[in-house]
py3Dmol code that shows the C-alpha trace and the ligand (Angstrom):
import py3Dmol

protein = """\
ATOM      1  CA  MET A   1     -38.043 213.520 -11.898  1.00  0.00           C
ATOM      2  CA  GLN A   2     -34.855 211.646 -11.117  1.00  0.00           C
ATOM      3  CA  LEU A   3     -34.228 207.956 -11.713  1.00  0.00           C
ATOM      4  CA  LEU A   4     -33.419 205.539  -8.918  1.00  0.00           C
ATOM      5  CA  ASN A   5     -31.045 203.645 -11.148  1.00  0.00           C
ATOM      6  CA  GLY A   6     -30.824 200.092  -9.841  1.00  0.00           C
ATOM      7  CA  ASN A   7     -28.413 199.034 -12.585  1.00  0.00           C
ATOM      8  CA  GLU A   8     -25.893 201.738 -11.622  1.00  0.00           C
ATOM      9  CA  VAL A   9     -26.130 201.178  -7.871  1.00  0.00           C
ATOM     10  CA  ALA A  10     -25.931 197.402  -8.309  1.00  0.00           C
ATOM     11  CA  LYS A  11     -22.754 197.844 -10.351  1.00  0.00           C
ATOM     12  CA  THR A  12     -21.099 199.814  -7.535  1.00  0.00           C
ATOM     13  CA  LEU A  13     -22.236 197.396  -4.828  1.00  0.00           C
ATOM     14  CA  LYS A  14     -21.172 194.395  -6.912  1.00  0.00           C
ATOM     15  CA  ALA A  15     -17.661 195.846  -7.196  1.00  0.00           C
ATOM     16  CA  ASN A  16     -17.585 196.183  -3.384  1.00  0.00           C
ATOM     17  CA  ILE A  17     -18.728 192.571  -2.932  1.00  0.00           C
ATOM     18  CA  LYS A  18     -16.044 191.415  -5.377  1.00  0.00           C
ATOM     19  CA  LEU A  19     -13.407 193.243  -3.325  1.00  0.00           C
ATOM     20  CA  GLU A  20     -14.646 191.577  -0.151  1.00  0.00           C
ATOM     21  CA  VAL A  21     -14.413 188.159  -1.804  1.00  0.00           C
ATOM     22  CA  GLU A  22     -10.835 188.900  -2.844  1.00  0.00           C
ATOM     23  CA  GLN A  23     -10.031 189.894   0.740  1.00  0.00           C
ATOM     24  CA  LEU A  24     -11.560 186.658   2.042  1.00  0.00           C
ATOM     25  CA  LYS A  25      -9.339 184.732  -0.395  1.00  0.00           C
ATOM     26  CA  ILE A  26      -6.210 186.626   0.647  1.00  0.00           C
ATOM     27  CA  ALA A  27      -7.012 185.850   4.263  1.00  0.00           C
ATOM     28  CA  GLY A  28      -7.249 182.141   3.337  1.00  0.00           C
ATOM     29  CA  LYS A  29     -10.989 182.091   4.052  1.00  0.00           C
ATOM     30  CA  LYS A  30     -13.760 180.355   2.211  1.00  0.00           C
ATOM     31  CA  VAL A  31     -15.262 181.794  -0.975  1.00  0.00           C
ATOM     32  CA  PRO A  32     -19.068 182.146  -0.667  1.00  0.00           C
ATOM     33  CA  HIS A  33     -20.990 179.337  -2.365  1.00  0.00           C
ATOM     34  CA  LEU A  34     -24.636 179.803  -3.358  1.00  0.00           C
ATOM     35  CA  ALA A  35     -26.802 176.848  -4.379  1.00  0.00           C
ATOM     36  CA  ALA A  36     -30.078 177.314  -6.246  1.00  0.00           C
ATOM     37  CA  ILE A  37     -32.756 174.681  -6.737  1.00  0.00           C
ATOM     38  CA  LEU A  38     -34.914 175.032  -9.823  1.00  0.00           C
ATOM     39  CA  VAL A  39     -37.894 172.757 -10.401  1.00  0.00           C
ATOM     40  CA  GLY A  40     -39.450 172.594 -13.865  1.00  0.00           C
ATOM     41  CA  VAL A  41     -38.941 174.861 -16.854  1.00  0.00           C
ATOM     42  CA  ASP A  42     -40.836 178.083 -16.058  1.00  0.00           C
ATOM     43  CA  GLY A  43     -39.320 180.735 -18.343  1.00  0.00           C
ATOM     44  CA  ALA A  44     -39.144 183.566 -15.783  1.00  0.00           C
ATOM     45  CA  SER A  45     -37.715 181.292 -13.055  1.00  0.00           C
ATOM     46  CA  MET A  46     -35.025 179.977 -15.411  1.00  0.00           C
ATOM     47  CA  THR A  47     -34.094 183.547 -16.363  1.00  0.00           C
ATOM     48  CA  TYR A  48     -33.823 184.599 -12.704  1.00  0.00           C
ATOM     49  CA  VAL A  49     -31.739 181.582 -11.684  1.00  0.00           C
ATOM     50  CA  ASN A  50     -29.385 182.021 -14.644  1.00  0.00           C
ATOM     51  CA  ALA A  51     -28.987 185.714 -13.773  1.00  0.00           C
ATOM     52  CA  LYS A  52     -28.131 184.816 -10.187  1.00  0.00           C
ATOM     53  CA  GLU A  53     -25.503 182.344 -11.416  1.00  0.00           C
ATOM     54  CA  LYS A  54     -23.980 185.032 -13.640  1.00  0.00           C
ATOM     55  CA  ASP A  55     -23.879 187.445 -10.678  1.00  0.00           C
ATOM     56  CA  CYS A  56     -22.066 184.834  -8.590  1.00  0.00           C
ATOM     57  CA  ARG A  57     -19.460 184.336 -11.306  1.00  0.00           C
ATOM     58  CA  GLU A  58     -18.925 188.087 -11.613  1.00  0.00           C
ATOM     59  CA  VAL A  59     -18.262 188.664  -7.912  1.00  0.00           C
ATOM     60  CA  GLY A  60     -16.179 185.498  -7.482  1.00  0.00           C
ATOM     61  CA  PHE A  61     -18.688 183.334  -5.590  1.00  0.00           C
ATOM     62  CA  ASP A  62     -18.996 179.627  -6.290  1.00  0.00           C
ATOM     63  CA  SER A  63     -22.448 178.615  -7.458  1.00  0.00           C
ATOM     64  CA  THR A  64     -24.358 175.428  -8.100  1.00  0.00           C
ATOM     65  CA  ILE A  65     -27.702 175.072  -9.819  1.00  0.00           C
ATOM     66  CA  LEU A  66     -29.632 171.902  -9.105  1.00  0.00           C
ATOM     67  CA  ARG A  67     -32.321 171.374 -11.732  1.00  0.00           C
ATOM     68  CA  PHE A  68     -35.172 168.949 -11.186  1.00  0.00           C
ATOM     69  CA  ASP A  69     -38.021 167.761 -13.335  1.00  0.00           C
ATOM     70  CA  MET A  70     -41.585 168.902 -12.522  1.00  0.00           C
ATOM     71  CA  SER A  71     -42.312 165.314 -11.501  1.00  0.00           C
ATOM     72  CA  ILE A  72     -40.006 165.388  -8.433  1.00  0.00           C
ATOM     73  CA  THR A  73     -42.005 164.512  -5.315  1.00  0.00           C
ATOM     74  CA  GLU A  74     -42.161 166.729  -2.245  1.00  0.00           C
ATOM     75  CA  GLU A  75     -40.326 164.078  -0.225  1.00  0.00           C
ATOM     76  CA  GLU A  76     -37.514 163.857  -2.775  1.00  0.00           C
ATOM     77  CA  LEU A  77     -37.149 167.638  -2.892  1.00  0.00           C
ATOM     78  CA  LEU A  78     -37.045 167.914   0.895  1.00  0.00           C
ATOM     79  CA  LYS A  79     -34.264 165.288   0.909  1.00  0.00           C
ATOM     80  CA  GLU A  80     -32.277 167.399  -1.574  1.00  0.00           C
ATOM     81  CA  VAL A  81     -32.707 170.416   0.695  1.00  0.00           C
ATOM     82  CA  GLU A  82     -31.494 168.396   3.691  1.00  0.00           C
ATOM     83  CA  LYS A  83     -28.444 167.294   1.702  1.00  0.00           C
ATOM     84  CA  ILE A  84     -27.506 170.926   1.078  1.00  0.00           C
ATOM     85  CA  ASN A  85     -28.216 171.827   4.714  1.00  0.00           C
ATOM     86  CA  ASN A  86     -25.571 169.272   5.664  1.00  0.00           C
ATOM     87  CA  ASP A  87     -23.058 170.230   2.959  1.00  0.00           C
ATOM     88  CA  THR A  88     -20.437 172.391   4.654  1.00  0.00           C
ATOM     89  CA  ASN A  89     -19.170 173.564   1.277  1.00  0.00           C
ATOM     90  CA  ILE A  90     -22.450 175.400   0.535  1.00  0.00           C
ATOM     91  CA  ASP A  91     -23.186 178.599   2.453  1.00  0.00           C
ATOM     92  CA  GLY A  92     -26.502 179.753   1.013  1.00  0.00           C
ATOM     93  CA  LEU A  93     -29.487 177.980  -0.552  1.00  0.00           C
ATOM     94  CA  ILE A  94     -32.449 179.320  -2.477  1.00  0.00           C
ATOM     95  CA  VAL A  95     -35.315 177.307  -3.889  1.00  0.00           C
ATOM     96  CA  GLN A  96     -36.746 179.289  -6.767  1.00  0.00           C
ATOM     97  CA  LEU A  97     -40.481 179.927  -6.388  1.00  0.00           C
ATOM     98  CA  PRO A  98     -43.120 179.194  -7.517  1.00  0.00           C
ATOM     99  CA  LEU A  99     -42.975 175.419  -7.069  1.00  0.00           C
ATOM    100  CA  PRO A 100     -45.345 172.925  -8.727  1.00  0.00           C
ATOM    101  CA  LYS A 101     -48.716 172.646  -6.959  1.00  0.00           C
ATOM    102  CA  HIS A 102     -47.956 169.214  -5.450  1.00  0.00           C
ATOM    103  CA  ILE A 103     -45.038 170.626  -3.430  1.00  0.00           C
ATOM    104  CA  SER A 104     -45.689 172.729  -0.327  1.00  0.00           C
ATOM    105  CA  GLU A 105     -43.666 175.955  -0.499  1.00  0.00           C
ATOM    106  CA  LYS A 106     -44.210 176.301   3.250  1.00  0.00           C
ATOM    107  CA  LYS A 107     -42.618 172.895   3.967  1.00  0.00           C
ATOM    108  CA  VAL A 108     -39.689 173.593   1.643  1.00  0.00           C
ATOM    109  CA  THR A 109     -39.092 177.051   3.117  1.00  0.00           C
ATOM    110  CA  GLU A 110     -39.164 175.663   6.634  1.00  0.00           C
ATOM    111  CA  THR A 111     -36.811 172.788   5.783  1.00  0.00           C
ATOM    112  CA  ILE A 112     -34.004 175.048   4.556  1.00  0.00           C
ATOM    113  CA  SER A 113     -31.646 175.668   7.472  1.00  0.00           C
ATOM    114  CA  TYR A 114     -32.272 179.232   8.628  1.00  0.00           C
ATOM    115  CA  LYS A 115     -28.482 179.668   8.678  1.00  0.00           C
ATOM    116  CA  LYS A 116     -28.364 179.054   4.906  1.00  0.00           C
ATOM    117  CA  ASP A 117     -31.682 180.777   4.154  1.00  0.00           C
ATOM    118  CA  VAL A 118     -30.270 183.653   2.070  1.00  0.00           C
ATOM    119  CA  ASP A 119     -33.786 184.369   0.727  1.00  0.00           C
ATOM    120  CA  GLY A 120     -34.833 185.259   4.275  1.00  0.00           C
ATOM    121  CA  PHE A 121     -38.062 183.245   3.977  1.00  0.00           C
ATOM    122  CA  HIS A 122     -37.621 180.916   6.991  1.00  0.00           C
ATOM    123  CA  PRO A 123     -39.895 181.819   9.940  1.00  0.00           C
ATOM    124  CA  MET A 124     -36.805 182.276  12.121  1.00  0.00           C
ATOM    125  CA  ASN A 125     -35.421 184.964   9.812  1.00  0.00           C
ATOM    126  CA  VAL A 126     -38.876 186.527   9.387  1.00  0.00           C
ATOM    127  CA  GLY A 127     -39.257 186.781  13.173  1.00  0.00           C
ATOM    128  CA  LEU A 128     -35.776 188.237  13.641  1.00  0.00           C
ATOM    129  CA  MET A 129     -36.469 190.748  10.871  1.00  0.00           C
ATOM    130  CA  PHE A 130     -39.741 191.898  12.427  1.00  0.00           C
ATOM    131  CA  LYS A 131     -37.929 192.470  15.707  1.00  0.00           C
ATOM    132  CA  GLY A 132     -35.188 194.431  13.934  1.00  0.00           C
ATOM    133  CA  LEU A 133     -32.570 191.852  14.924  1.00  0.00           C
ATOM    134  CA  PRO A 134     -29.663 190.625  12.769  1.00  0.00           C
ATOM    135  CA  CYS A 135     -30.912 188.131  10.191  1.00  0.00           C
ATOM    136  CA  PHE A 136     -31.071 187.411   6.484  1.00  0.00           C
ATOM    137  CA  LEU A 137     -33.422 190.049   5.079  1.00  0.00           C
ATOM    138  CA  PRO A 138     -35.581 189.032   2.096  1.00  0.00           C
ATOM    139  CA  ALA A 139     -33.682 190.069  -1.007  1.00  0.00           C
ATOM    140  CA  THR A 140     -36.160 192.435  -2.671  1.00  0.00           C
ATOM    141  CA  PRO A 141     -37.007 194.604   0.366  1.00  0.00           C
ATOM    142  CA  PHE A 142     -33.313 194.522   1.355  1.00  0.00           C
ATOM    143  CA  GLY A 143     -32.321 195.717  -2.135  1.00  0.00           C
ATOM    144  CA  ILE A 144     -34.927 198.509  -2.044  1.00  0.00           C
ATOM    145  CA  ILE A 145     -33.616 199.736   1.325  1.00  0.00           C
ATOM    146  CA  LYS A 146     -30.084 199.777  -0.131  1.00  0.00           C
ATOM    147  CA  LEU A 147     -31.347 201.751  -3.149  1.00  0.00           C
ATOM    148  CA  LEU A 148     -33.122 204.354  -0.966  1.00  0.00           C
ATOM    149  CA  GLU A 149     -30.025 204.658   1.231  1.00  0.00           C
ATOM    150  CA  HIS A 150     -27.751 205.084  -1.776  1.00  0.00           C
ATOM    151  CA  TYR A 151     -29.744 208.103  -2.972  1.00  0.00           C
ATOM    152  CA  ASN A 152     -30.173 209.479   0.577  1.00  0.00           C
ATOM    153  CA  ILE A 153     -33.958 209.386   0.274  1.00  0.00           C
ATOM    154  CA  GLU A 154     -35.397 210.712   3.543  1.00  0.00           C
ATOM    155  CA  THR A 155     -37.654 208.141   5.213  1.00  0.00           C
ATOM    156  CA  SER A 156     -37.967 209.386   8.786  1.00  0.00           C
ATOM    157  CA  GLY A 157     -41.479 210.709   9.489  1.00  0.00           C
ATOM    158  CA  LYS A 158     -42.609 210.073   5.902  1.00  0.00           C
ATOM    159  CA  ASN A 159     -45.881 208.418   4.935  1.00  0.00           C
ATOM    160  CA  CYS A 160     -45.108 205.187   3.113  1.00  0.00           C
ATOM    161  CA  VAL A 161     -47.769 203.173   1.327  1.00  0.00           C
ATOM    162  CA  VAL A 162     -46.926 199.622   0.281  1.00  0.00           C
ATOM    163  CA  ILE A 163     -49.392 198.119  -2.216  1.00  0.00           C
ATOM    164  CA  GLY A 164     -49.388 194.327  -1.891  1.00  0.00           C
ATOM    165  CA  ARG A 165     -49.057 192.063   1.134  1.00  0.00           C
ATOM    166  CA  SER A 166     -47.054 189.074  -0.130  1.00  0.00           C
ATOM    167  CA  ASP A 167     -44.713 187.214   2.219  1.00  0.00           C
ATOM    168  CA  ILE A 168     -41.819 187.881  -0.167  1.00  0.00           C
ATOM    169  CA  VAL A 169     -42.213 191.646  -0.638  1.00  0.00           C
ATOM    170  CA  GLY A 170     -45.223 193.509   0.821  1.00  0.00           C
ATOM    171  CA  LYS A 171     -45.156 192.311   4.426  1.00  0.00           C
ATOM    172  CA  PRO A 172     -41.370 192.520   4.971  1.00  0.00           C
ATOM    173  CA  MET A 173     -41.209 195.817   3.052  1.00  0.00           C
ATOM    174  CA  GLY A 174     -43.734 197.320   5.462  1.00  0.00           C
ATOM    175  CA  ALA A 175     -41.724 196.086   8.455  1.00  0.00           C
ATOM    176  CA  LEU A 176     -38.441 197.515   7.111  1.00  0.00           C
ATOM    177  CA  MET A 177     -39.948 200.910   6.245  1.00  0.00           C
ATOM    178  CA  LEU A 178     -41.331 201.028   9.789  1.00  0.00           C
ATOM    179  CA  GLN A 179     -37.794 200.422  11.053  1.00  0.00           C
ATOM    180  CA  LYS A 180     -36.712 203.299   8.804  1.00  0.00           C
ATOM    181  CA  ASN A 181     -39.132 205.485  10.811  1.00  0.00           C
ATOM    182  CA  CYS A 182     -41.840 205.775   8.164  1.00  0.00           C
ATOM    183  CA  THR A 183     -45.529 205.800   9.020  1.00  0.00           C
ATOM    184  CA  VAL A 184     -46.480 202.705   7.068  1.00  0.00           C
ATOM    185  CA  THR A 185     -49.772 201.633   5.490  1.00  0.00           C
ATOM    186  CA  VAL A 186     -49.918 198.265   3.750  1.00  0.00           C
ATOM    187  CA  CYS A 187     -52.752 198.258   1.204  1.00  0.00           C
ATOM    188  CA  HIS A 188     -54.070 195.183  -0.622  1.00  0.00           C
ATOM    189  CA  SER A 189     -56.883 193.828  -2.782  1.00  0.00           C
ATOM    190  CA  LYS A 190     -59.483 194.351  -0.038  1.00  0.00           C
ATOM    191  CA  THR A 191     -58.429 197.934   0.755  1.00  0.00           C
ATOM    192  CA  LYS A 192     -61.313 200.387   0.342  1.00  0.00           C
ATOM    193  CA  ASP A 193     -60.574 203.652  -1.464  1.00  0.00           C
ATOM    194  CA  LEU A 194     -56.930 202.886  -2.228  1.00  0.00           C
ATOM    195  CA  ASN A 195     -56.404 206.322  -3.807  1.00  0.00           C
ATOM    196  CA  SER A 196     -57.108 208.064  -0.498  1.00  0.00           C
ATOM    197  CA  PHE A 197     -54.006 206.294   0.880  1.00  0.00           C
ATOM    198  CA  THR A 198     -51.687 206.551  -2.106  1.00  0.00           C
ATOM    199  CA  GLN A 199     -52.501 210.247  -2.683  1.00  0.00           C
ATOM    200  CA  LYS A 200     -51.190 211.079   0.824  1.00  0.00           C
ATOM    201  CA  ALA A 201     -48.044 208.988   0.505  1.00  0.00           C
ATOM    202  CA  ASP A 202     -44.545 210.486   0.352  1.00  0.00           C
ATOM    203  CA  ILE A 203     -43.238 207.065  -0.711  1.00  0.00           C
ATOM    204  CA  VAL A 204     -45.295 204.531  -2.703  1.00  0.00           C
ATOM    205  CA  ILE A 205     -44.005 200.987  -3.133  1.00  0.00           C
ATOM    206  CA  ALA A 206     -46.048 199.105  -5.730  1.00  0.00           C
ATOM    207  CA  ALA A 207     -45.728 195.333  -5.322  1.00  0.00           C
ATOM    208  CA  LEU A 208     -49.035 193.857  -6.424  1.00  0.00           C
ATOM    209  CA  GLY A 209     -48.116 192.312  -9.791  1.00  0.00           C
ATOM    210  CA  ILE A 210     -50.667 194.126 -11.961  1.00  0.00           C
ATOM    211  CA  PRO A 211     -49.008 195.821 -14.945  1.00  0.00           C
ATOM    212  CA  GLU A 212     -49.296 199.650 -15.024  1.00  0.00           C
ATOM    213  CA  PHE A 213     -51.691 199.670 -12.065  1.00  0.00           C
ATOM    214  CA  LEU A 214     -50.399 202.878 -10.421  1.00  0.00           C
ATOM    215  CA  LYS A 215     -51.484 205.921 -12.434  1.00  0.00           C
ATOM    216  CA  ALA A 216     -50.456 209.572 -12.078  1.00  0.00           C
ATOM    217  CA  ASP A 217     -53.757 210.635 -10.466  1.00  0.00           C
ATOM    218  CA  MET A 218     -53.118 208.136  -7.639  1.00  0.00           C
ATOM    219  CA  ILE A 219     -49.987 209.870  -6.308  1.00  0.00           C
ATOM    220  CA  LYS A 220     -49.151 213.311  -4.980  1.00  0.00           C
ATOM    221  CA  GLU A 221     -46.725 215.706  -6.637  1.00  0.00           C
ATOM    222  CA  GLY A 222     -43.128 214.900  -5.645  1.00  0.00           C
ATOM    223  CA  ALA A 223     -43.748 211.378  -4.323  1.00  0.00           C
ATOM    224  CA  VAL A 224     -40.973 208.765  -4.381  1.00  0.00           C
ATOM    225  CA  VAL A 225     -42.206 205.766  -6.390  1.00  0.00           C
ATOM    226  CA  ILE A 226     -40.729 202.277  -6.209  1.00  0.00           C
ATOM    227  CA  ASP A 227     -41.941 199.754  -8.783  1.00  0.00           C
ATOM    228  CA  VAL A 228     -41.464 196.131  -7.745  1.00  0.00           C
ATOM    229  CA  GLY A 229     -43.615 194.691 -10.535  1.00  0.00           C
ATOM    230  CA  ILE A 230     -42.100 192.785 -13.430  1.00  0.00           C
ATOM    231  CA  THR A 231     -44.753 191.014 -15.492  1.00  0.00           C
ATOM    232  CA  ARG A 232     -44.246 189.462 -18.907  1.00  0.00           C
ATOM    233  CA  VAL A 233     -46.953 190.860 -21.164  1.00  0.00           C
ATOM    234  CA  ASP A 234     -47.483 189.231 -24.600  1.00  0.00           C
ATOM    235  CA  ASP A 235     -46.267 191.426 -27.439  1.00  0.00           C
ATOM    236  CA  THR A 236     -45.979 189.963 -30.921  1.00  0.00           C
ATOM    237  CA  THR A 237     -43.923 192.950 -32.112  1.00  0.00           C
ATOM    238  CA  SER A 238     -41.104 192.086 -29.697  1.00  0.00           C
ATOM    239  CA  VAL A 239     -38.430 189.503 -30.588  1.00  0.00           C
ATOM    240  CA  LYS A 240     -39.004 187.624 -27.341  1.00  0.00           C
ATOM    241  CA  GLY A 241     -42.771 187.632 -27.824  1.00  0.00           C
ATOM    242  CA  TYR A 242     -43.295 189.609 -24.616  1.00  0.00           C
ATOM    243  CA  VAL A 243     -42.385 192.886 -22.972  1.00  0.00           C
ATOM    244  CA  LEU A 244     -41.670 193.481 -19.282  1.00  0.00           C
ATOM    245  CA  LYS A 245     -44.112 195.781 -17.510  1.00  0.00           C
ATOM    246  CA  GLY A 246     -43.909 197.194 -14.015  1.00  0.00           C
ATOM    247  CA  ASP A 247     -46.821 197.923 -11.681  1.00  0.00           C
ATOM    248  CA  VAL A 248     -46.444 201.650 -12.403  1.00  0.00           C
ATOM    249  CA  LYS A 249     -47.566 203.507 -15.524  1.00  0.00           C
ATOM    250  CA  PHE A 250     -44.104 204.978 -15.884  1.00  0.00           C
ATOM    251  CA  ASP A 251     -44.684 207.566 -18.644  1.00  0.00           C
ATOM    252  CA  GLU A 252     -47.319 209.463 -16.671  1.00  0.00           C
ATOM    253  CA  VAL A 253     -46.240 208.778 -13.051  1.00  0.00           C
ATOM    254  CA  SER A 254     -42.668 209.886 -13.812  1.00  0.00           C
ATOM    255  CA  GLN A 255     -44.028 213.360 -14.724  1.00  0.00           C
ATOM    256  CA  LYS A 256     -45.250 213.799 -11.160  1.00  0.00           C
ATOM    257  CA  ALA A 257     -42.782 211.794  -9.023  1.00  0.00           C
ATOM    258  CA  SER A 258     -39.579 213.280  -7.547  1.00  0.00           C
ATOM    259  CA  TRP A 259     -37.786 209.901  -7.754  1.00  0.00           C
ATOM    260  CA  ILE A 260     -38.848 206.735  -9.543  1.00  0.00           C
ATOM    261  CA  THR A 261     -37.433 203.293 -10.370  1.00  0.00           C
ATOM    262  CA  PRO A 262     -37.529 202.162 -14.012  1.00  0.00           C
ATOM    263  CA  VAL A 263     -38.573 198.658 -15.113  1.00  0.00           C
ATOM    264  CA  PRO A 264     -36.324 196.945 -15.983  1.00  0.00           C
ATOM    265  CA  GLY A 265     -33.206 198.338 -14.293  1.00  0.00           C
ATOM    266  CA  GLY A 266     -34.681 199.470 -10.980  1.00  0.00           C
ATOM    267  CA  VAL A 267     -35.608 196.998  -8.256  1.00  0.00           C
ATOM    268  CA  GLY A 268     -34.606 193.815 -10.184  1.00  0.00           C
ATOM    269  CA  PRO A 269     -30.811 194.277 -10.052  1.00  0.00           C
ATOM    270  CA  MET A 270     -31.075 195.432  -6.423  1.00  0.00           C
ATOM    271  CA  THR A 271     -32.879 192.192  -5.474  1.00  0.00           C
ATOM    272  CA  ARG A 272     -29.913 190.268  -6.824  1.00  0.00           C
ATOM    273  CA  ILE A 273     -27.587 192.466  -4.742  1.00  0.00           C
ATOM    274  CA  GLY A 274     -29.667 191.639  -1.644  1.00  0.00           C
ATOM    275  CA  LEU A 275     -29.146 187.950  -2.328  1.00  0.00           C
ATOM    276  CA  MET A 276     -25.392 188.355  -2.820  1.00  0.00           C
ATOM    277  CA  LEU A 277     -24.994 190.432   0.349  1.00  0.00           C
ATOM    278  CA  ASN A 278     -26.808 187.698   2.281  1.00  0.00           C
ATOM    279  CA  THR A 279     -24.603 184.993   0.767  1.00  0.00           C
ATOM    280  CA  LEU A 280     -21.482 186.950   1.670  1.00  0.00           C
ATOM    281  CA  GLU A 281     -22.830 187.368   5.197  1.00  0.00           C
ATOM    282  CA  ALA A 282     -23.494 183.618   5.439  1.00  0.00           C
ATOM    283  CA  VAL A 283     -19.742 183.066   5.077  1.00  0.00           C
ATOM    284  CA  LYS A 284     -18.725 185.873   7.393  1.00  0.00           C
ATOM    285  CA  MET A 285     -21.015 184.414  10.048  1.00  0.00           C
ATOM    286  CA  LYS A 286     -18.735 181.400  10.054  1.00  0.00           C
ATOM    287  CA  THR A 287     -15.465 183.235   9.811  1.00  0.00           C
ATOM    288  CA  ILE A 288     -15.603 186.306  12.015  1.00  0.00           C
ATOM    289  CA  LEU A 289     -16.824 186.921  15.497  1.00  0.00           C
ATOM    290  CA  ASN A 290     -20.430 188.062  15.893  1.00  0.00           C
ATOM    291  CA  PRO A 291     -20.682 189.598  12.429  1.00  0.00           C
ATOM    292  CA  MET A 292     -24.461 189.823  12.284  1.00  0.00           C
ATOM    293  CA  VAL A 293     -24.481 192.650  14.793  1.00  0.00           C
ATOM    294  CA  ASP A 294     -24.616 195.481  12.299  1.00  0.00           C
ATOM    295  CA  ARG A 295     -27.054 193.694   9.944  1.00  0.00           C
ATOM    296  CA  SER A 296     -30.001 195.365  11.667  1.00  0.00           C
ATOM    297  CA  ILE A 297     -31.072 198.401   9.680  1.00  0.00           C
ATOM    298  CA  VAL A 298     -32.351 200.130  12.830  1.00  0.00           C
ATOM    299  CA  LYS A 299     -30.412 203.329  13.292  1.00  0.00           C
TER     300      LYS A 299
END
"""
ligand_1 = """\
11
GUN
N -39.650 183.907 -6.864
C -39.918 185.227 -6.996
N -39.103 185.961 -6.217
C -38.299 185.076 -5.577
C -37.241 185.229 -4.641
O -36.879 186.334 -4.202
N -36.651 184.079 -4.225
C -37.049 182.852 -4.661
N -36.422 181.790 -4.176
N -38.029 182.690 -5.524
C -38.651 183.794 -5.982
"""
view = py3Dmol.view(width=600, height=400)
view.addModel(protein, "pdb")
view.setStyle({"model": 0}, {"cartoon": {"style": "trace"}})
view.addModel(ligand_1, "xyz")
view.setStyle({"model": 1}, {"stick": {}})
view.zoomTo()
view.show()
């Protein structure tokens, strides 16, 4: 078994992004500016947003975090989004999900200008992605593609099973693996006899959010296994009071897989790279001619 080391790859790609930012500066161009909206005090969301801010600082982006109380109304939040849409100083905007129940994630996602939608959640970007056209790709699937490419993992003609059909990961992941010439099956909670699919898969992407769901007997010898899961599981023996668990039972699956992502240190850092690449692209869109042309991953 070999590790698909997201931490290592992210470090290399981050250095490249930093260089590009320095070149933009030398050319007198704008430094990328990412804004993040955070509503409430959910522990995981705060951790993610703080990590994104740290990434921005490290590569030389400007960043702004707008924090709002849980009590903000949908109308007020949509107004804040509109303000950022109209702020020429800000290139990319993410609204950290999940949002409180009284706010429609659909409305918020659709209000963000698709030109600043560096999460790739706006229907315009989703449509462009499904057609294999230049767009902002959703950060997690984008990061996974970058990870597979970095390690030269063969995708053409391979059977790929994605477990989970979320808008953020499962659905776009399936579309991108199809563009990478895989034969793709997207499995979900209503799939009958899941093992019959996963046992035939050359590549399994687990994105269902159930800790240690994928066991060794569910995969074939030599499969490539990507673990998107990152769930906080209570653990009184840990200082933080929880441990992070992926969707894959790593100790046993790693004995059988040819390549596997660890948790943490696999997909997580690559997601953040996806977001930074999109934010960089948001600036280049404004500063160079037709830059989105080679954003399509279709070869
Ligand atoms: N919540 C979980 N994943 C994501 C993500 O990729 N972007 C945003 N905005 N919220 C999330």
